[in-house]
BADOGU-228060 format. One record per atom (N, C-alpha, C, O): residue number from 1; residue in three letters; atom name; x, y, z. Coordinates in steps of 0.05 Angstrom, whole numbers, plus 5000, padded with zeros to 4 digits. Layout:
BADOGU-228060
+-----+-----+------+------+------+------+
:   n : res : atom :   c1 :   c2 :   c3 :
+-----+-----+------+------+------+------+
: NUM : ALA :   CA :    X :    Y :    Z :
...
+-----+-----+------+------+------+------+
end
This chain:
BADOGU-228060
+-----+-----+------+------+------+------+
:   n : res : atom :   c1 :   c2 :   c3 :
+-----+-----+------+------+------+------+
:   1 : UNK :    N : 2105 : 1987 : 6010 :
:   1 : UNK :   CA : 2091 : 1963 : 6018 :
:   1 : UNK :    C : 2111 : 1940 : 6022 :
:   1 : UNK :    O : 2107 : 1923 : 6039 :
:   2 : UNK :    N : 2132 : 1940 : 6007 :
:   2 : UNK :   CA : 2152 : 1919 : 6008 :
:   2 : UNK :    C : 2166 : 1919 : 6036 :
:   2 : UNK :    O : 2172 : 1898 : 6047 :
:   3 : UNK :    N : 2171 : 1943 : 6047 :
:   3 : UNK :   CA : 2184 : 1944 : 6073 :
:   3 : UNK :    C : 2166 : 1933 : 6094 :
:   3 : UNK :    O : 2175 : 1918 : 6112 :
:   4 : UNK :    N : 2140 : 1939 : 6093 :
:   4 : UNK :   CA : 2121 : 1929 : 6113 :
:   4 : UNK :    C : 2119 : 1899 : 6111 :
:   4 : UNK :    O : 2118 : 1885 : 6131 :
:   5 : UNK :    N : 2119 : 1888 : 6087 :
:   5 : UNK :   CA : 2118 : 1859 : 6083 :
:   5 : UNK :    C : 2143 : 1846 : 6094 :
:   5 : UNK :    O : 2142 : 1825 : 6107 :
:   6 : UNK :    N : 2166 : 1858 : 6089 :
:   6 : UNK :   CA : 2191 : 1847 : 6099 :
:   6 : UNK :    C : 2192 : 1847 : 6130 :
:   6 : UNK :    O : 2201 : 1828 : 6142 :
:   7 : UNK :    N : 2181 : 1868 : 6142 :
:   7 : UNK :   CA : 2181 : 1869 : 6171 :
:   7 : UNK :    C : 2162 : 1848 : 6182 :
:   7 : UNK :    O : 2169 : 1835 : 6202 :
:   8 : UNK :    N : 2139 : 1844 : 6170 :
:   8 : UNK :   CA : 2120 : 1824 : 6179 :
:   8 : UNK :    C : 2131 : 1796 : 6176 :
:   8 : UNK :    O : 2128 : 1779 : 6194 :
:   9 : UNK :    N : 2144 : 1790 : 6153 :
:   9 : UNK :   CA : 2156 : 1764 : 6149 :
:   9 : UNK :    C : 2179 : 1760 : 6169 :
:   9 : UNK :    O : 2181 : 1738 : 6180 :
:  10 : UNK :    N : 2195 : 1780 : 6174 :
:  10 : UNK :   CA : 2216 : 1778 : 6194 :
:  10 : UNK :    C : 2205 : 1774 : 6222 :
:  10 : UNK :    O : 2217 : 1759 : 6237 :
:  11 : UNK :    N : 2184 : 1788 : 6228 :
:  11 : UNK :   CA : 2171 : 1785 : 6255 :
:  11 : UNK :    C : 2161 : 1756 : 6258 :
:  11 : UNK :    O : 2163 : 1744 : 6279 :
:  12 : UNK :    N : 2148 : 1745 : 6237 :
:  12 : UNK :   CA : 2139 : 1718 : 6239 :
:  12 : UNK :    C : 2162 : 1698 : 6242 :
:  12 : UNK :    O : 2160 : 1679 : 6257 :
:  13 : UNK :    N : 2185 : 1704 : 6228 :
:  13 : UNK :   CA : 2208 : 1687 : 6231 :
:  13 : UNK :    C : 2220 : 1689 : 6259 :
:  13 : UNK :    O : 2229 : 1669 : 6270 :
:  14 : UNK :    N : 2219 : 1713 : 6271 :
:  14 : UNK :   CA : 2227 : 1717 : 6299 :
:  14 : UNK :    C : 2210 : 1700 : 6318 :
:  14 : UNK :    O : 2220 : 1687 : 6336 :
:  15 : UNK :    N : 2184 : 1700 : 6313 :
:  15 : UNK :   CA : 2166 : 1684 : 6330 :
:  15 : UNK :    C : 2172 : 1654 : 6327 :
:  15 : UNK :    O : 2172 : 1640 : 6347 :
:  16 : UNK :    N : 2176 : 1645 : 6303 :
:  16 : UNK :   CA : 2183 : 1617 : 6298 :
:  16 : UNK :    C : 2209 : 1609 : 6312 :
:  16 : UNK :    O : 2211 : 1589 : 6325 :
:  17 : UNK :    N : 2229 : 1626 : 6309 :
:  17 : UNK :   CA : 2255 : 1620 : 6322 :
:  17 : UNK :    C : 2252 : 1621 : 6352 :
:  17 : UNK :    O : 2265 : 1604 : 6366 :
:  18 : UNK :    N : 2236 : 1639 : 6363 :
:  18 : UNK :   CA : 2231 : 1639 : 6391 :
:  18 : UNK :    C : 2217 : 1615 : 6401 :
:  18 : UNK :    O : 2222 : 1606 : 6424 :
:  19 : UNK :    N : 2199 : 1604 : 6385 :
:  19 : UNK :   CA : 2184 : 1579 : 6393 :
:  19 : UNK :    C : 2203 : 1555 : 6392 :
:  19 : UNK :    O : 2200 : 1537 : 6408 :
:  20 : UNK :    N : 2221 : 1554 : 6373 :
:  20 : UNK :   CA : 2239 : 1531 : 6370 :
:  20 : UNK :    C : 2261 : 1530 : 6391 :
:  20 : UNK :    O : 2270 : 1508 : 6398 :
:  21 : UNK :    N : 2269 : 1552 : 6402 :
:  21 : UNK :   CA : 2291 : 1553 : 6421 :
:  21 : UNK :    C : 2282 : 1559 : 6449 :
:  21 : UNK :    O : 2270 : 1581 : 6454 :
:  22 : UNK :    N : 2286 : 1541 : 6468 :
:  22 : UNK :   CA : 2276 : 1546 : 6495 :
:  22 : UNK :    C : 2291 : 1568 : 6510 :
:  22 : UNK :    O : 2281 : 1578 : 6530 :
:  23 : UNK :    N : 2314 : 1576 : 6501 :
:  23 : UNK :   CA : 2330 : 1596 : 6514 :
:  23 : UNK :    C : 2323 : 1625 : 6505 :
:  23 : UNK :    O : 2336 : 1644 : 6513 :
:  24 : UNK :    N : 2303 : 1627 : 6487 :
:  24 : UNK :   CA : 2295 : 1653 : 6476 :
:  24 : UNK :    C : 2265 : 1657 : 6483 :
:  24 : UNK :    O : 2249 : 1639 : 6478 :
:  25 : UNK :    N : 2259 : 1680 : 6495 :
:  25 : UNK :   CA : 2232 : 1687 : 6502 :
:  25 : UNK :    C : 2223 : 1712 : 6488 :
:  25 : UNK :    O : 2236 : 1732 : 6488 :
:  26 : UNK :    N : 2200 : 1710 : 6474 :
:  26 : UNK :   CA : 2188 : 1732 : 6460 :
:  26 : UNK :    C : 2159 : 1734 : 6471 :
:  26 : UNK :    O : 2144 : 1715 : 6469 :
:  27 : UNK :    N : 2152 : 1758 : 6482 :
:  27 : UNK :   CA : 2127 : 1761 : 6496 :
:  27 : UNK :    C : 2103 : 1760 : 6477 :
:  27 : UNK :    O : 2081 : 1751 : 6486 :
:  28 : UNK :    N : 2105 : 1769 : 6452 :
:  28 : UNK :   CA : 2082 : 1769 : 6434 :
:  28 : UNK :    C : 2089 : 1779 : 6407 :
:  28 : UNK :    O : 2113 : 1784 : 6401 :
:  29 : UNK :    N : 2069 : 1781 : 6390 :
:  29 : UNK :   CA : 2074 : 1789 : 6362 :
:  29 : UNK :    C : 2084 : 1818 : 6361 :
:  29 : UNK :    O : 2101 : 1824 : 6344 :
:  30 : UNK :    N : 2074 : 1836 : 6378 :
:  30 : UNK :   CA : 2084 : 1863 : 6378 :
:  30 : UNK :    C : 2114 : 1864 : 6385 :
:  30 : UNK :    O : 2129 : 1880 : 6373 :
:  31 : UNK :    N : 2122 : 1848 : 6404 :
:  31 : UNK :   CA : 2150 : 1846 : 6411 :
:  31 : UNK :    C : 2166 : 1835 : 6388 :
:  31 : UNK :    O : 2188 : 1844 : 6383 :
:  32 : UNK :    N : 2155 : 1815 : 6374 :
:  32 : UNK :   CA : 2169 : 1804 : 6351 :
:  32 : UNK :    C : 2173 : 1825 : 6329 :
:  32 : UNK :    O : 2194 : 1825 : 6316 :
:  33 : UNK :    N : 2153 : 1841 : 6324 :
:  33 : UNK :   CA : 2156 : 1863 : 6304 :
:  33 : UNK :    C : 2178 : 1882 : 6313 :
:  33 : UNK :    O : 2194 : 1891 : 6296 :
:  34 : UNK :    N : 2178 : 1890 : 6338 :
:  34 : UNK :   CA : 2198 : 1908 : 6348 :
:  34 : UNK :    C : 2226 : 1895 : 6346 :
:  34 : UNK :    O : 2245 : 1909 : 6339 :
:  35 : UNK :    N : 2228 : 1869 : 6352 :
:  35 : UNK :   CA : 2254 : 1855 : 6350 :
:  35 : UNK :    C : 2263 : 1856 : 6321 :
:  35 : UNK :    O : 2287 : 1861 : 6315 :
:  36 : UNK :    N : 2245 : 1851 : 6302 :
:  36 : UNK :   CA : 2252 : 1851 : 6274 :
:  36 : UNK :    C : 2262 : 1878 : 6265 :
:  36 : UNK :    O : 2282 : 1880 : 6250 :
:  37 : UNK :    N : 2249 : 1899 : 6274 :
:  37 : UNK :   CA : 2257 : 1926 : 6266 :
:  37 : UNK :    C : 2284 : 1933 : 6279 :
:  37 : UNK :    O : 2302 : 1943 : 6265 :
:  38 : UNK :    N : 2286 : 1929 : 6305 :
:  38 : UNK :   CA : 2311 : 1936 : 6319 :
:  38 : UNK :    C : 2335 : 1919 : 6309 :
:  38 : UNK :    O : 2356 : 1930 : 6305 :
:  39 : UNK :    N : 2330 : 1894 : 6305 :
:  39 : UNK :   CA : 2352 : 1877 : 6294 :
:  39 : UNK :    C : 2360 : 1885 : 6266 :
:  39 : UNK :    O : 2384 : 1885 : 6260 :
:  40 : UNK :    N : 2341 : 1893 : 6250 :
:  40 : UNK :   CA : 2347 : 1904 : 6224 :
:  40 : UNK :    C : 2364 : 1929 : 6225 :
:  40 : UNK :    O : 2383 : 1932 : 6210 :
:  41 : UNK :    N : 2356 : 1947 : 6243 :
:  41 : UNK :   CA : 2371 : 1972 : 6246 :
:  41 : UNK :    C : 2399 : 1967 : 6257 :
:  41 : UNK :    O : 2419 : 1979 : 6247 :
:  42 : UNK :    N : 2401 : 1950 : 6277 :
:  42 : UNK :   CA : 2427 : 1944 : 6289 :
:  42 : UNK :    C : 2445 : 1931 : 6268 :
:  42 : UNK :    O : 2468 : 1938 : 6266 :
:  43 : UNK :    N : 2434 : 1912 : 6252 :
:  43 : UNK :   CA : 2450 : 1899 : 6232 :
:  43 : UNK :    C : 2458 : 1919 : 6210 :
:  43 : UNK :    O : 2480 : 1916 : 6199 :
:  44 : UNK :    N : 2441 : 1938 : 6203 :
:  44 : UNK :   CA : 2447 : 1957 : 6182 :
:  44 : UNK :    C : 2468 : 1977 : 6191 :
:  44 : UNK :    O : 2485 : 1985 : 6175 :
:  45 : UNK :    N : 2467 : 1985 : 6216 :
:  45 : UNK :   CA : 2485 : 2006 : 6226 :
:  45 : UNK :    C : 2511 : 1996 : 6238 :
:  45 : UNK :    O : 2532 : 2008 : 6232 :
:  46 : UNK :    N : 2510 : 1975 : 6253 :
:  46 : UNK :   CA : 2534 : 1966 : 6268 :
:  46 : UNK :    C : 2549 : 1943 : 6254 :
:  46 : UNK :    O : 2574 : 1943 : 6255 :
:  47 : UNK :    N : 2535 : 1925 : 6242 :
:  47 : UNK :   CA : 2548 : 1901 : 6231 :
:  47 : UNK :    C : 2570 : 1908 : 6210 :
:  47 : UNK :    O : 2592 : 1896 : 6212 :
:  48 : UNK :    N : 2565 : 1925 : 6191 :
:  48 : UNK :   CA : 2587 : 1930 : 6171 :
:  48 : UNK :    C : 2612 : 1941 : 6184 :
:  48 : UNK :    O : 2634 : 1932 : 6177 :
:  49 : UNK :    N : 2610 : 1960 : 6202 :
:  49 : UNK :   CA : 2634 : 1971 : 6215 :
:  49 : UNK :    C : 2648 : 1950 : 6232 :
:  49 : UNK :    O : 2673 : 1948 : 6232 :
:  50 : UNK :    N : 2633 : 1935 : 6248 :
:  50 : UNK :   CA : 2645 : 1914 : 6264 :
:  50 : UNK :    C : 2659 : 1893 : 6247 :
:  50 : UNK :    O : 2681 : 1884 : 6254 :
:  51 : UNK :    N : 2646 : 1885 : 6226 :
:  51 : UNK :   CA : 2658 : 1864 : 6208 :
:  51 : UNK :    C : 2683 : 1875 : 6194 :
:  51 : UNK :    O : 2702 : 1860 : 6190 :
:  52 : UNK :    N : 2683 : 1901 : 6187 :
:  52 : UNK :   CA : 2706 : 1913 : 6175 :
:  52 : UNK :    C : 2730 : 1914 : 6195 :
:  52 : UNK :    O : 2753 : 1909 : 6188 :
:  53 : UNK :    N : 2723 : 1922 : 6220 :
:  53 : UNK :   CA : 2745 : 1923 : 6240 :
:  53 : UNK :    C : 2755 : 1896 : 6247 :
:  53 : UNK :    O : 2779 : 1893 : 6254 :
:  54 : UNK :    N : 2739 : 1875 : 6245 :
:  54 : UNK :   CA : 2747 : 1848 : 6253 :
:  54 : UNK :    C : 2758 : 1833 : 6229 :
:  54 : UNK :    O : 2763 : 1809 : 6231 :
:  55 : UNK :    N : 2762 : 1846 : 6206 :
:  55 : UNK :   CA : 2771 : 1831 : 6182 :
:  55 : UNK :    C : 2797 : 1816 : 6186 :
:  55 : UNK :    O : 2798 : 1793 : 6178 :
:  56 : UNK :    N : 2818 : 1827 : 6198 :
:  56 : UNK :   CA : 2842 : 1811 : 6202 :
:  56 : UNK :    C : 2837 : 1787 : 6220 :
:  56 : UNK :    O : 2847 : 1765 : 6215 :
:  57 : UNK :    N : 2822 : 1791 : 6242 :
:  57 : UNK :   CA : 2815 : 1769 : 6260 :
:  57 : UNK :    C : 2798 : 1749 : 6246 :
:  57 : UNK :    O : 2800 : 1725 : 6250 :
:  58 : UNK :    N : 2780 : 1758 : 6229 :
:  58 : UNK :   CA : 2762 : 1741 : 6214 :
:  58 : UNK :    C : 2778 : 1724 : 6195 :
:  58 : UNK :    O : 2772 : 1700 : 6191 :
:  59 : UNK :    N : 2798 : 1735 : 6182 :
:  59 : UNK :   CA : 2815 : 1720 : 6164 :
:  59 : UNK :    C : 2831 : 1699 : 6179 :
:  59 : UNK :    O : 2835 : 1676 : 6170 :
:  60 : UNK :    N : 2841 : 1706 : 6203 :
:  60 : UNK :   CA : 2857 : 1688 : 6218 :
:  60 : UNK :    C : 2840 : 1665 : 6230 :
:  60 : UNK :    O : 2850 : 1643 : 6233 :
:  61 : UNK :    N : 2815 : 1670 : 6236 :
:  61 : UNK :   CA : 2798 : 1649 : 6248 :
:  61 : UNK :    C : 2780 : 1636 : 6227 :
:  61 : UNK :    O : 2762 : 1621 : 6235 :
:  62 : UNK :    N : 2784 : 1641 : 6202 :
:  62 : UNK :   CA : 2769 : 1630 : 6180 :
:  62 : UNK :    C : 2739 : 1635 : 6182 :
:  62 : UNK :    O : 2722 : 1618 : 6177 :
:  63 : UNK :    N : 2732 : 1659 : 6191 :
:  63 : UNK :   CA : 2705 : 1668 : 6192 :
:  63 : UNK :    C : 2690 : 1664 : 6219 :
:  63 : UNK :    O : 2667 : 1672 : 6222 :
:  64 : UNK :    N : 2703 : 1651 : 6238 :
:  64 : UNK :   CA : 2690 : 1645 : 6263 :
:  64 : UNK :    C : 2684 : 1670 : 6280 :
:  64 : UNK :    O : 2665 : 1671 : 6296 :
:  65 : UNK :    N : 2700 : 1691 : 6276 :
:  65 : UNK :   CA : 2695 : 1716 : 6291 :
:  65 : UNK :    C : 2669 : 1729 : 6282 :
:  65 : UNK :    O : 2657 : 1745 : 6297 :
:  66 : UNK :    N : 2660 : 1723 : 6257 :
:  66 : UNK :   CA : 2635 : 1734 : 6248 :
:  66 : UNK :    C : 2612 : 1723 : 6265 :
:  66 : UNK :    O : 2593 : 1738 : 6271 :
:  67 : UNK :    N : 2614 : 1698 : 6273 :
:  67 : UNK :   CA : 2593 : 1687 : 6291 :
:  67 : UNK :    C : 2592 : 1701 : 6318 :
:  67 : UNK :    O : 2570 : 1705 : 6328 :
:  68 : UNK :    N : 2615 : 1709 : 6328 :
:  68 : UNK :   CA : 2615 : 1724 : 6353 :
:  68 : UNK :    C : 2602 : 1751 : 6350 :
:  68 : UNK :    O : 2586 : 1759 : 6367 :
:  69 : UNK :    N : 2607 : 1764 : 6328 :
:  69 : UNK :   CA : 2594 : 1790 : 6323 :
:  69 : UNK :    C : 2564 : 1787 : 6320 :
:  69 : UNK :    O : 2549 : 1803 : 6331 :
:  70 : UNK :    N : 2555 : 1767 : 6305 :
:  70 : UNK :   CA : 2527 : 1763 : 6301 :
:  70 : UNK :    C : 2513 : 1757 : 6327 :
:  70 : UNK :    O : 2492 : 1768 : 6333 :
:  71 : UNK :    N : 2525 : 1739 : 6343 :
:  71 : UNK :   CA : 2513 : 1733 : 6370 :
:  71 : UNK :    C : 2512 : 1758 : 6387 :
:  71 : UNK :    O : 2493 : 1762 : 6402 :
:  72 : UNK :    N : 2533 : 1774 : 6386 :
:  72 : UNK :   CA : 2534 : 1799 : 6402 :
:  72 : UNK :    C : 2512 : 1818 : 6394 :
:  72 : UNK :    O : 2501 : 1832 : 6411 :
:  73 : UNK :    N : 2507 : 1820 : 6368 :
:  73 : UNK :   CA : 2485 : 1838 : 6359 :
:  73 : UNK :    C : 2458 : 1829 : 6368 :
:  73 : UNK :    O : 2441 : 1845 : 6373 :
:  74 : UNK :    N : 2454 : 1802 : 6369 :
:  74 : UNK :   CA : 2428 : 1792 : 6380 :
:  74 : UNK :    C : 2426 : 1798 : 6409 :
:  74 : UNK :    O : 2405 : 1805 : 6419 :
:  75 : UNK :    N : 2448 : 1795 : 6424 :
:  75 : UNK :   CA : 2448 : 1801 : 6453 :
:  75 : UNK :    C : 2442 : 1831 : 6457 :
:  75 : UNK :    O : 2427 : 1838 : 6475 :
:  76 : UNK :    N : 2454 : 1848 : 6440 :
:  76 : UNK :   CA : 2449 : 1877 : 6442 :
:  76 : UNK :    C : 2419 : 1883 : 6437 :
:  76 : UNK :    O : 2407 : 1899 : 6450 :
:  77 : UNK :    N : 2408 : 1869 : 6417 :
:  77 : UNK :   CA : 2380 : 1873 : 6411 :
:  77 : UNK :    C : 2362 : 1864 : 6435 :
:  77 : UNK :    O : 2343 : 1877 : 6441 :
:  78 : UNK :    N : 2370 : 1843 : 6448 :
:  78 : UNK :   CA : 2355 : 1833 : 6471 :
:  78 : UNK :    C : 2357 : 1853 : 6494 :
:  78 : UNK :    O : 2338 : 1856 : 6509 :
:  79 : UNK :    N : 2379 : 1868 : 6496 :
:  79 : UNK :   CA : 2381 : 1888 : 6516 :
:  79 : UNK :    C : 2364 : 1913 : 6510 :
:  79 : UNK :    O : 2355 : 1927 : 6528 :
:  80 : UNK :    N : 2360 : 1918 : 6484 :
:  80 : UNK :   CA : 2346 : 1942 : 6476 :
:  80 : UNK :    C : 2315 : 1939 : 6475 :
:  80 : UNK :    O : 2300 : 1958 : 6479 :
:  81 : UNK :    N : 2306 : 1914 : 6470 :
:  81 : UNK :   CA : 2278 : 1909 : 6467 :
:  81 : UNK :    C : 2266 : 1896 : 6492 :
:  81 : UNK :    O : 2274 : 1874 : 6499 :
:  82 : UNK :    N : 2248 : 1909 : 6505 :
:  82 : UNK :   CA : 2234 : 1897 : 6528 :
:  82 : UNK :    C : 2216 : 1875 : 6518 :
:  82 : UNK :    O : 2202 : 1878 : 6498 :
:  83 : UNK :    N : 2215 : 1852 : 6532 :
:  83 : UNK :   CA : 2199 : 1830 : 6524 :
:  83 : UNK :    C : 2213 : 1810 : 6507 :
:  83 : UNK :    O : 2202 : 1789 : 6499 :
:  84 : UNK :    N : 2238 : 1815 : 6501 :
:  84 : UNK :   CA : 2255 : 1797 : 6485 :
:  84 : UNK :    C : 2279 : 1789 : 6502 :
:  84 : UNK :    O : 2296 : 1806 : 6508 :
:  85 : UNK :    N : 2280 : 1764 : 6510 :
:  85 : UNK :   CA : 2302 : 1756 : 6528 :
:  85 : UNK :    C : 2317 : 1732 : 6516 :
:  85 : UNK :    O : 2304 : 1713 : 6505 :
:  86 : UNK :    N : 2343 : 1732 : 6518 :
:  86 : UNK :   CA : 2360 : 1710 : 6509 :
:  86 : UNK :    C : 2376 : 1701 : 6533 :
:  86 : UNK :    O : 2388 : 1717 : 6547 :
:  87 : UNK :    N : 2377 : 1674 : 6537 :
:  87 : UNK :   CA : 2389 : 1663 : 6561 :
:  87 : UNK :    C : 2420 : 1665 : 6561 :
:  87 : UNK :    O : 2432 : 1664 : 6582 :
:  88 : UNK :    N : 2432 : 1669 : 6538 :
:  88 : UNK :   CA : 2461 : 1672 : 6537 :
:  88 : UNK :    C : 2470 : 1675 : 6509 :
:  88 : UNK :    O : 2455 : 1675 : 6490 :
:  89 : UNK :    N : 2497 : 1676 : 6506 :
:  89 : UNK :   CA : 2509 : 1680 : 6480 :
:  89 : UNK :    C : 2502 : 1658 : 6460 :
:  89 : UNK :    O : 2496 : 1663 : 6437 :
:  90 : UNK :    N : 2504 : 1633 : 6469 :
:  90 : UNK :   CA : 2499 : 1610 : 6452 :
:  90 : UNK :    C : 2471 : 1609 : 6442 :
:  90 : UNK :    O : 2465 : 1601 : 6419 :
:  91 : UNK :    N : 2452 : 1616 : 6460 :
:  91 : UNK :   CA : 2424 : 1618 : 6451 :
:  91 : UNK :    C : 2420 : 1640 : 6431 :
:  91 : UNK :    O : 2404 : 1638 : 6412 :
:  92 : UNK :    N : 2435 : 1662 : 6434 :
:  92 : UNK :   CA : 2433 : 1685 : 6415 :
:  92 : UNK :    C : 2444 : 1676 : 6388 :
:  92 : UNK :    O : 2432 : 1682 : 6367 :
:  93 : UNK :    N : 2466 : 1661 : 6388 :
:  93 : UNK :   CA : 2477 : 1651 : 6363 :
:  93 : UNK :    C : 2458 : 1631 : 6350 :
:  93 : UNK :    O : 2454 : 1631 : 6326 :
:  94 : UNK :    N : 2446 : 1613 : 6366 :
:  94 : UNK :   CA : 2427 : 1594 : 6355 :
:  94 : UNK :    C : 2402 : 1609 : 6344 :
:  94 : UNK :    O : 2392 : 1601 : 6323 :
:  95 : UNK :    N : 2394 : 1629 : 6358 :
:  95 : UNK :   CA : 2371 : 1646 : 6349 :
:  95 : UNK :    C : 2377 : 1658 : 6322 :
:  95 : UNK :    O : 2361 : 1658 : 6304 :
:  96 : UNK :    N : 2401 : 1669 : 6319 :
:  96 : UNK :   CA : 2409 : 1682 : 6294 :
:  96 : UNK :    C : 2410 : 1661 : 6271 :
:  96 : UNK :    O : 2401 : 1667 : 6249 :
:  97 : UNK :    N : 2419 : 1637 : 6277 :
:  97 : UNK :   CA : 2420 : 1617 : 6256 :
:  97 : UNK :    C : 2392 : 1608 : 6248 :
:  97 : UNK :    O : 2386 : 1606 : 6224 :
:  98 : UNK :    N : 2375 : 1602 : 6268 :
:  98 : UNK :   CA : 2348 : 1594 : 6262 :
:  98 : UNK :    C : 2333 : 1616 : 6247 :
:  98 : UNK :    O : 2318 : 1611 : 6229 :
:  99 : UNK :    N : 2337 : 1641 : 6257 :
:  99 : UNK :   CA : 2324 : 1664 : 6244 :
:  99 : UNK :    C : 2332 : 1666 : 6215 :
:  99 : UNK :    O : 2316 : 1672 : 6198 :
: 100 : UNK :    N : 2358 : 1662 : 6209 :
: 100 : UNK :   CA : 2367 : 1664 : 6181 :
: 100 : UNK :    C : 2354 : 1643 : 6164 :
: 100 : UNK :    O : 2346 : 1649 : 6141 :
: 101 : UNK :    N : 2352 : 1619 : 6173 :
: 101 : UNK :   CA : 2340 : 1597 : 6157 :
: 101 : UNK :    C : 2310 : 1602 : 6153 :
: 101 : UNK :    O : 2300 : 1600 : 6131 :
: 102 : UNK :    N : 2296 : 1608 : 6175 :
: 102 : UNK :   CA : 2267 : 1612 : 6173 :
: 102 : UNK :    C : 2261 : 1637 : 6156 :
: 102 : UNK :    O : 2243 : 1636 : 6140 :
: 103 : UNK :    N : 2276 : 1658 : 6160 :
: 103 : UNK :   CA : 2272 : 1683 : 6145 :
: 103 : UNK :    C : 2276 : 1678 : 6115 :
: 103 : UNK :    O : 2261 : 1688 : 6099 :
: 104 : UNK :    N : 2297 : 1663 : 6108 :
: 104 : UNK :   CA : 2302 : 1657 : 6080 :
: 104 : UNK :    C : 2280 : 1640 : 6068 :
: 104 : UNK :    O : 2272 : 1645 : 6046 :
: 105 : UNK :    N : 2270 : 1621 : 6083 :
: 105 : UNK :   CA : 2248 : 1604 : 6073 :
: 105 : UNK :    C : 2223 : 1621 : 6069 :
: 105 : UNK :    O : 2209 : 1618 : 6048 :
: 106 : UNK :    N : 2216 : 1638 : 6088 :
: 106 : UNK :   CA : 2192 : 1655 : 6085 :
: 106 : UNK :    C : 2195 : 1675 : 6062 :
: 106 : UNK :    O : 2176 : 1680 : 6048 :
: 107 : UNK :    N : 2219 : 1687 : 6059 :
: 107 : UNK :   CA : 2223 : 1706 : 6038 :
: 107 : UNK :    C : 2222 : 1692 : 6011 :
: 107 : UNK :    O : 2212 : 1704 : 5991 :
: 108 : UNK :    N : 2232 : 1668 : 6009 :
: 108 : UNK :   CA : 2230 : 1653 : 5984 :
: 108 : UNK :    C : 2201 : 1646 : 5977 :
: 108 : UNK :    O : 2193 : 1646 : 5954 :
: 109 : UNK :    N : 2185 : 1641 : 5998 :
: 109 : UNK :   CA : 2157 : 1634 : 5994 :
: 109 : UNK :    C : 2141 : 1659 : 5986 :
: 109 : UNK :    O : 2122 : 1657 : 5970 :
: 110 : UNK :    N : 2148 : 1682 : 5997 :
: 110 : UNK :   CA : 2132 : 1707 : 5991 :
: 110 : UNK :    C : 2141 : 1720 : 5965 :
: 110 : UNK :    O : 2126 : 1738 : 5956 :
: 111 : UNK :    N : 2163 : 1713 : 5954 :
: 111 : UNK :   CA : 2171 : 1724 : 5927 :
: 111 : UNK :    C : 2157 : 1708 : 5906 :
: 111 : UNK :    O : 2167 : 1687 : 5897 :
: 112 : UNK :    N : 2135 : 1718 : 5897 :
: 112 : UNK :   CA : 2120 : 1704 : 5877 :
: 112 : UNK :    C : 2127 : 1712 : 5849 :
: 112 : UNK :    O : 2116 : 1702 : 5830 :
+-----+-----+------+------+------+------+
end
């Protein structure tokens, strides 16, 4: 049940982030659920390897290369999920930042 609740909370956070950013389009709640699932899978499978490979660059840029990786993963998710469109890299990065804040707030609220 916890996984289903996490997916629903993340989907709602995706919808909120999509509403706040004009460069991000989400067709509906079903698309938001799919974005939450795909983004979770992409982050679980690709992010650790990419961050490990970029560690020297990350150290040299004081962590800024992590932002590039996160934005790229959102762009990849937009390519994989029909009905989820991001106008460009900066919108993807903004989406990731808003999503992180909104998701954290919702998860803090749902942890009773």
